[in-house]
One Martini backbone bead per residue (centre of mass of N, CA, C, O) as a GRO file, in nm:
protein
   81
    1MET     BB    1   2.668  -5.029   8.754
    2GLY     BB    2   2.565  -5.323   8.762
    3LYS     BB    3   2.423  -5.615   8.715
    4LEU     BB    4   2.165  -5.763   8.597
    5LYS     BB    5   1.907  -5.925   8.695
    6VAL     BB    6   1.729  -6.221   8.714
    7LEU     BB    7   1.390  -6.192   8.609
    8ALA     BB    8   1.062  -6.219   8.656
    9GLY     BB    9   0.766  -6.087   8.613
   10ARG     BB   10   0.666  -6.128   8.912
   11ASP     BB   11   0.900  -5.979   9.035
   12VAL     BB   12   0.839  -5.704   8.911
   13VAL     BB   13   0.552  -5.675   9.027
   14GLY     BB   14   0.654  -5.677   9.324
   15ILE     BB   15   0.831  -5.431   9.313
   16LEU     BB   16   0.613  -5.226   9.208
   17SER     BB   17   0.410  -5.261   9.443
   18GLY     BB   18   0.605  -5.116   9.645
   19PHE     BB   19   0.531  -4.832   9.470
   20GLY     BB   20   0.193  -4.859   9.420
   21PHE     BB   21   0.130  -5.077   9.231
   22HIS     BB   22  -0.144  -5.231   9.039
   23MET     BB   23  -0.358  -5.451   8.911
   24ALA     BB   24  -0.583  -5.399   8.632
   25SER     BB   25  -0.481  -5.611   8.402
   26GLN     BB   26  -0.516  -5.890   8.160
   27LYS     BB   27  -0.339  -5.998   7.856
   28GLY     BB   28  -0.239  -6.278   7.867
   29SER     BB   29   0.106  -6.228   7.949
   30HIS     BB   30  -0.001  -5.935   8.036
   31ILE     BB   31   0.043  -5.670   8.267
   32LYS     BB   32  -0.140  -5.400   8.412
   33LEU     BB   33  -0.009  -5.125   8.578
   34VAL     BB   34  -0.127  -4.908   8.847
   35ARG     BB   35  -0.101  -4.554   8.954
   36LEU     BB   36  -0.242  -4.337   9.182
   37LEU     BB   37  -0.264  -4.010   9.230
   38ASP     BB   38  -0.375  -3.744   9.405
   39SER     BB   39  -0.422  -3.575   9.127
   40GLY     BB   40  -0.529  -3.830   8.922
   41GLU     BB   41  -0.305  -3.963   8.809
   42ARG     BB   42  -0.205  -4.210   8.569
   43GLN     BB   43   0.019  -4.489   8.606
   44ILE     BB   44   0.162  -4.698   8.337
   45LEU     BB   45   0.243  -5.052   8.323
   46THR     BB   46   0.394  -5.320   8.128
   47ILE     BB   47   0.409  -5.680   8.204
   48PRO     BB   48   0.568  -5.963   8.141
   49LEU     BB   49   0.504  -6.325   8.237
   50HIS     BB   50   0.783  -6.437   8.241
   51ASN     BB   51   1.027  -6.642   8.372
   52GLU     BB   52   1.239  -6.475   8.181
   53LEU     BB   53   1.382  -6.179   8.126
   54ASP     BB   54   1.512  -5.995   7.914
   55ARG     BB   55   1.739  -5.749   7.909
   56GLY     BB   56   1.580  -5.556   7.722
   57THR     BB   57   1.309  -5.569   7.870
   58LEU     BB   58   1.411  -5.476   8.145
   59LYS     BB   59   1.523  -5.202   8.049
   60ALA     BB   60   1.247  -5.097   7.947
   61ILE     BB   61   1.107  -5.103   8.223
   62ILE     BB   62   1.305  -4.914   8.371
   63ARG     BB   63   1.256  -4.671   8.178
   64GLN     BB   64   0.952  -4.648   8.235
   65ALA     BB   65   0.966  -4.629   8.552
   66SER     BB   66   1.157  -4.368   8.558
   67ARG     BB   67   0.919  -4.166   8.508
   68TYR     BB   68   0.815  -4.224   8.827
   69ILE     BB   69   1.095  -4.343   8.928
   70SER     BB   70   1.384  -4.336   9.051
   71GLU     BB   71   1.674  -4.490   8.962
   72GLU     BB   72   1.788  -4.517   9.250
   73MET     BB   73   1.543  -4.686   9.361
   74LEU     BB   74   1.570  -4.922   9.139
   75LYS     BB   75   1.856  -5.040   9.138
   76SER     BB   76   1.843  -5.246   9.388
   77HIS     BB   77   1.625  -5.434   9.232
   78PHE     BB   78   1.786  -5.471   8.929
   79TYR     BB   79   2.080  -5.469   9.062
   80GLU     BB   80   2.386  -5.566   9.114
   81GLU     BB   81   2.680  -5.502   9.317
   0.00000   0.00000   0.00000
């Protein structure tokens, strides 16, 4: 894998919306994203809306998202080649 991209919270929200997530709520600077499956299962991710996400925060978001989306699909959005 390449180097992590420098992304803002809004960038990550945009990436994840492409995978079917939508904003369910916001509390302070954090947005809760939800994706409903045909089976009725709700998949939830929380994203901080910071101007620049720390590497550790971004890695944690990727780890959480990879429970629902394959890492292979996420890689091109979060890592440089």
